[in-house]
C-alpha positions in Angstrom: 2.2 -25.7 4.0 0.0 -25.5 7.0 2.6 -25.2 9.9 5.5 -23.2 8.6 5.5 -19.5 7.8 8.4 -17.5 6.3 10.4 -18.0 9.5 9.5 -21.3 11.0 6.4 -22.0 13.2 5.0 -19.1 15.1 1.7 -18.8 17.0 0.1 -17.8 20.3 1.2 -20.1 23.1 -1.4 -22.7 24.2 -1.8 -26.4 24.8 -2.0 -27.0 21.0 1.5 -25.5 20.5 2.9 -27.8 23.3 1.4 -30.8 21.6 2.7 -29.7 18.3 6.2 -29.2 19.8 6.2 -32.9 20.9 5.2 -34.0 17.4 7.9 -31.8 15.7 10.4 -33.3 18.1 9.4 -36.8 17.1 9.6 -35.9 13.4 13.1 -34.4 13.8 14.3 -37.4 15.8 13.2 -39.7 13.0 15.3 -37.8 10.4 18.3 -36.4 12.3 20.3 -38.4 14.8 21.9 -35.4 16.6 20.1 -32.2 17.6 21.1 -29.1 19.5 18.4 -27.0 21.0 18.1 -23.6 22.7 15.5 -21.0 23.5 15.0 -17.2 24.0 13.8 -15.8 27.2 10.0 -16.2 26.8 8.1 -17.5 29.7 6.8 -20.4 27.6 10.2 -21.4 26.4 10.9 -24.1 28.9 7.8 -26.1 28.4 8.1 -26.0 24.6 11.8 -26.9 24.7 11.2 -29.9 27.0 8.3 -31.1 24.8 10.6 -31.0 21.8 13.4 -32.7 23.6 11.0 -35.5 24.7 9.9 -36.0 21.1 13.4 -36.1 19.8 14.6 -38.6 22.5 11.5 -40.8 22.0 12.5 -41.3 18.3 15.9 -42.5 19.3 18.0 -39.4 18.5 20.5 -37.5 20.7 19.7 -34.0 21.9 22.0 -31.4 23.5 20.5 -28.5 25.4 22.3 -25.2 25.0 20.1 -23.3 27.4 19.1 -19.7 26.7 20.9 -18.5 23.6 20.5 -15.9 20.8 19.4 -17.5 17.6 22.7 -16.7 15.8 24.6 -18.3 18.7 22.5 -21.4 18.5 23.0 -21.4 14.7 26.8 -21.2 15.1 26.7 -24.1 17.6 24.6 -26.2 15.0 27.7 -26.6 12.9 28.6 -29.6 15.1 25.2 -31.3 14.9 22.8 -32.5 12.2 20.2 -29.9 13.0 19.6 -26.9 15.4 16.2 -26.1 17.0 15.5 -22.6 18.3 12.5 -22.0 20.5 11.5 -18.4 19.6 8.9 -16.2 18.1 11.6 -13.7 17.2 10.1 -10.2 17.3 6.5 -11.3 17.9 4.9 -10.2 21.3 5.7 -12.3 24.4 2.4 -14.2 24.3 3.7 -15.9 21.1 6.3 -18.6 20.7 7.5 -20.8 17.9 10.0 -23.3 16.5 12.8 -22.4 14.1 14.8 -25.2 12.4 18.4 -24.5 11.4 20.9 -26.4 9.2 24.5 -26.9 10.2 25.6 -24.0 7.9 23.3 -21.7 9.9 20.6 -21.4 7.2 16.9 -22.0 8.1 15.1 -25.0 6.8 14.1 -24.5 3.2 10.6 -25.3 1.8 11.4 -29.0 1.0 12.8 -29.6 4.4 9.9 -28.0 6.1 7.5 -30.0 3.9 9.2 -33.2 5.0 8.8 -32.4 8.7 5.3 -31.2 8.2 4.3 -34.4 6.4 5.5 -36.4 9.4 3.9 -34.2 11.9 0.5 -34.2 10.2 0.7 -37.8 8.9 2.1 -40.9 10.4 4.7 -40.4 13.0 6.9 -43.4 13.9 6.2 -45.4 17.1 8.3 -44.4 20.1 11.7 -46.1 20.4 11.9 -49.1 22.7 13.4 -48.6 26.1 16.9 -49.7 25.0 16.9 -47.4 22.0 15.6 -44.1 23.5 18.0 -41.2 22.8 20.3 -39.6 25.3 20.2 -35.9 26.3 22.8 -33.7 27.8 23.4 -30.0 28.6 26.2 -28.2 26.8 28.0 -25.0 27.7 30.4 -22.7 25.9 28.2 -21.7 22.9 28.4 -18.0 23.8 32.2 -18.1 24.2 32.7 -19.9 20.9 30.4 -17.5 19.0 32.1 -14.5 20.6 35.6 -15.8 19.8 34.7 -16.3 16.1 33.3 -12.8 15.9 36.3 -11.3 17.6 38.6 -12.8 15.0 37.3 -10.4 12.4 37.2 -7.2 14.5 39.8 -4.8 16.0 40.0 -4.3 19.8 40.6 -1.2 21.8 37.7 0.7 20.2 37.2 3.1 23.2 33.6 3.8 22.2 30.7 4.5 24.5 27.8 2.3 23.4 24.2 2.1 24.7 22.9 -1.4 24.2 19.2 -2.3 24.3 18.8 -6.1 24.3 15.0 -5.9 24.9 15.4 -8.4 27.8 16.1 -11.1 25.2 19.0 -13.6 25.0 21.4 -11.0 23.6 21.7 -9.8 27.2 24.1 -12.7 27.7 26.4 -12.0 24.8 26.3 -8.5 23.2 27.4 -6.4 26.2 30.2 -9.0 26.8 31.3 -8.9 23.2 31.4 -5.1 23.1 33.4 -4.9 26.3 35.9 -7.3 24.7 36.2 -4.9 21.8 37.1 -2.1 24.3 33.7 -0.4 24.5 32.2 1.2 27.5 28.7 -0.3 27.6 25.6 1.4 29.0 23.1 -1.4 29.3 19.4 -0.9 28.7 17.0 -3.9 29.2 20.1 -6.1 29.3 18.6 -8.8 31.6 16.7 -11.9 30.6 12.9 -11.6 31.0 9.9 -13.0 29.1 8.0 -9.9 29.9 9.4 -7.6 27.2 9.7 -4.0 28.2 9.1 -2.7 24.7 7.8 -3.9 21.3 10.4 -6.6 20.5 10.7 -5.5 16.9 13.6 -2.9 16.8 11.8 -0.2 14.9 12.2 3.6 15.3 8.8 3.7 17.1 9.9 1.0 19.6 13.3 2.4 20.4 12.5 5.8 22.0 14.3 4.9 25.2 17.5 3.9 23.3 17.4 7.1 21.2 17.0 9.2 24.3 19.8 7.3 26.2 22.2 7.6 23.3 21.7 11.4 23.4 21.7 11.7 27.2 24.9 9.7 27.6 26.6 11.4 24.7 27.3 7.9 23.3 29.0 7.1 20.0 26.5 4.5 19.1 23.2 2.9 20.1 22.5 -0.8 19.4 19.2 -2.7 19.6 18.1 -6.3 19.2 14.8 -8.1 18.7 13.5 -11.0 20.8 16.0 -13.6 19.7 18.8 -11.3 18.4 18.9 -12.3 14.8 18.2 -8.7 14.1 20.2 -5.6 15.0 19.4 -1.9 14.4 21.4 1.2 15.3 21.2 4.8 16.5 24.0 7.1 15.5 26.1 9.5 17.6 23.6 12.3 16.9 20.8 10.2 18.4 19.2 9.4 15.0 17.7 6.1 14.3 19.5 4.6 11.3 17.2 3.3 8.6 17.7 -0.3 7.6 18.2 0.6 4.0 21.2 2.7 4.9 22.6 0.0 7.2 22.4 -2.4 4.3 24.5 -0.1 2.1 26.9 0.6 5.0 27.5 -3.0 5.9 27.9 -4.0 2.2 30.5 -1.3 1.7 32.4 -1.9 5.0 32.8 -5.6 4.5 34.0 -5.1 0.9 31.1 -6.9 -0.7 30.9 -7.0 -4.5 27.6 -8.9 -4.8 24.8 -8.2 -2.3 21.7 -10.4 -1.7 18.6 -8.5 -0.5 14.9 -8.7 -0.9 12.3 -7.1 -3.0 11.5 -4.6 -0.2 14.9 -3.0 0.0 15.7 0.4 -1.4 16.8 0.9 -5.0 19.8 2.8 -3.6 21.7 -0.4 -3.1 21.9 -0.9 -6.9 22.9 2.8 -7.4 25.8 2.3 -4.9 27.4 0.1 -7.6 26.9 -3.4 -6.1 25.8 -6.3 -8.1 22.4 -7.1 -6.5 20.4 -10.3 -6.3 16.8 -9.8 -5.2 14.8 -12.5 -3.4 11.4 -13.0 -1.8 10.9 -11.3 1.6 12.4 -13.2 4.5 15.8 -14.0 5.8 15.4 -17.6 4.7 15.3 -16.6 1.1 18.3 -14.3 1.5 20.3 -17.1 3.2 19.3 -19.6 0.5 20.5 -17.3 -2.3 23.8 -16.7 -0.5 24.6 -20.4 -0.9 25.2 -19.8 -4.6 25.9 -16.1 -5.0 26.9 -13.0 -3.0 29.3 -12.2 -0.2 26.9 -10.3 2.0 23.1 -10.3 2.5 20.5 -8.5 4.5 17.0 -7.0 4.9 16.1 -3.5 6.0 14.2 -5.0 8.9 17.5 -5.6 10.6 18.6 -9.1 9.4 22.2 -9.1 8.4 23.9 -12.2 7.0 27.7 -12.6 7.0 28.2 -15.9 5.1 31.9 -16.1 6.2 30.6 -16.9 9.7 27.1 -18.4 9.2 24.1 -18.2 6.9 22.0 -17.3 9.9 21.1 -13.6 10.3 23.5 -12.5 13.0 22.6 -9.6 15.1 25.5 -10.2 17.5 28.1 -10.1 14.7 26.3 -7.0 13.3 26.6 -5.3 16.7 30.4 -5.9 16.8 30.8 -4.9 13.2 28.9 -1.6 13.5 31.0 -0.8 16.6 34.2 -1.4 14.6 32.9 0.8 11.8 32.1 3.6 14.3 35.5 3.2 15.8 37.1 4.5 12.5 34.7 7.3 11.8 31.6 8.9 13.3 28.6 6.8 12.4 26.6 9.9 11.6 29.1 10.9 8.9 29.2 7.5 7.4 25.4 7.3 7.3 25.1 10.8 5.7 27.4 9.7 2.9 24.9 7.0 1.8 22.2 8.4 -0.5 18.5 7.9 0.3 15.2 8.3 -1.4 11.8 8.7 0.4 10.5 5.3 1.3 7.3 4.5 3.2 6.5 1.2 4.9 3.3 0.2 6.6 0.6 -2.4 6.8 -3.2 -2.7 6.6 -5.1 -5.1 8.8 -7.7 -6.4 6.3 -9.4 -9.7 5.8 -9.6 -11.8 2.7 -8.0 -9.6 -0.1 -9.2 -10.9 -3.5 -6.1 -11.4 -5.6 -8.2 -11.7 -8.7 -9.4 -8.2 -8.2 -6.1 -6.8 -6.9 -3.9 -7.6 -9.9 -5.9 -5.9 -12.6 -6.3 -2.8 -10.4 -2.5 -2.7 -9.9 -1.9 -3.2 -13.6 -4.1 -0.2 -14.3 -1.4 1.9 -12.6 0.7 1.2 -15.8 3.9 -0.1 -14.2 7.0 -0.7 -16.4 7.4 -4.1 -14.6 5.4 -6.4 -12.4 7.2 -8.9 -10.2 5.0 -11.6 -8.6 7.5 -13.6 -6.8 6.3 -12.3 -3.4 3.0 -10.4 -3.7 3.1 -7.7 -6.3 6.1 -5.4 -6.9 5.4 -2.7 -9.5 8.3 -0.9 -11.1 8.1 2.7 -12.4 10.6 5.1 -14.0 10.8 7.0 -10.7 10.1 4.4 -8.0 8.3 1.2 -7.1 5.4 -0.2 -5.0 5.3 -3.5 -3.2 2.1 -5.1 -1.9 2.4 -8.5 -0.1 0.8 -10.5 2.6 2.8 -10.8 5.8 4.2 -14.2 6.5 4.0 -13.8 10.3 0.9 -11.6 11.0 -2.6 -11.2 9.5 -1.7 -8.1 7.6 -1.0 -6.8 4.1 2.3 -5.0 4.0 2.9 -2.0 1.7 6.1 -0.4 0.7 6.7 2.5 -1.7 9.9 4.3 -2.7 10.4 7.1 -5.2 12.8 9.9 -6.1 10.5 12.5 -4.5 8.4 12.5 -1.3 5.3 13.4 -3.2 5.6 10.5 -5.6 6.3 8.0 -2.8 3.2 9.2 -0.9 1.2 8.9 -4.1 2.3 5.3 -4.7 1.8 4.3 -1.1 -1.7 5.9 -0.8 -2.7 4.3 -4.0 -1.6 0.9 -2.7 -3.5 1.3 0.5 -6.6 2.3 -1.3 -6.5 -0.6 -3.7 -5.9 -3.2 -0.9 -8.9 -1.8 1.0 -11.1 -1.9 -2.1 -10.3 -5.5 -2.6 -10.8 -6.6 1.0 -13.5 -9.0 2.0 -15.2 -6.4 4.3 -15.4 -3.8 1.5 -16.8 -6.4 -1.0 -19.5 -7.5 1.5 -20.5 -3.8 2.1 -20.8 -3.3 -1.6 -23.2 -6.2 -2.1 
């Protein structure tokens, strides 16, 4: 497909994206008669949203505008419509924007649905509806309250925790602090106001959350919570001021919600199997995790911070995850719970290379003599003491590399070998060798 990546449409904002939004709206209006739409806080959100609304209405469909919402809040609201549309580029920088299409169950559009929209956008769109058939639009409120009330049904109140919350100036600013206060937490807000000029890298990694880590220590807080640009992700800092790796959060959530079968991707730690769960592995991307949860599993997630609680929605829900991690920390110190979960050395990184030759890459990887080679999403090599994953990013022009092993030295060996092979197979290196 030409338009959709692993998480909808994402690209730098320009006039072409505005034109594309109009055409996507017309395609949706042809196929779905009721649409709910919302956006994150990006400066370009308004123009894209109105372009989409115009396209939807021009095809004769009805469109309801939810305003500025977190993606999981919009997904929860979508249960009352034929389709939800979120204007967001998630954790990409503020100069990017995009379109995420969501089913009434909260799951993102699958490949077949995306292909149907793409064929209409790139092919023959219908003529605009006549003046008496143009769709109606309206503004709706209450999505934040409805989402919050659903989350509160599952969680205890009166937690009495001190929590530092970094919303990254995204739409979580309007819901996560409110939710935590309803749970009885004392909230210290960090970047909890809406702004399209993000104060930090929007992806909630350890490298981007230095201020949260410091604030959690300085305020002697029980917990630190961070979201990405549209709050479908949530990452945490424990009461000792330590960033909690996503692989440990995956195991913690699975255990605390009483999951028996966990759905996660090829990039997640092998520890999840060793914790005793039945595990279903998918391609990278929360769309694949959500799709698998339709037929198997009672919890799903990715180490990048996407946590799916299918009892509420099939959309990764950073808001629910924030409430759940607070409830967990209300029973026992988060640092103690995290230390109980085993961990192996795991290295994740990326290489910005151009034109990696797959025909050269595969035999070089096979020469490492892996016990298994999974090609569902790039190349995942299994060894007796670890694994190596090499795959193209679905959102950026990079090749991502992950290695895990039972010893640090072995993990570094696998990771370095992966980096070297990718560079050797890059277009630039091949041209230099001619």
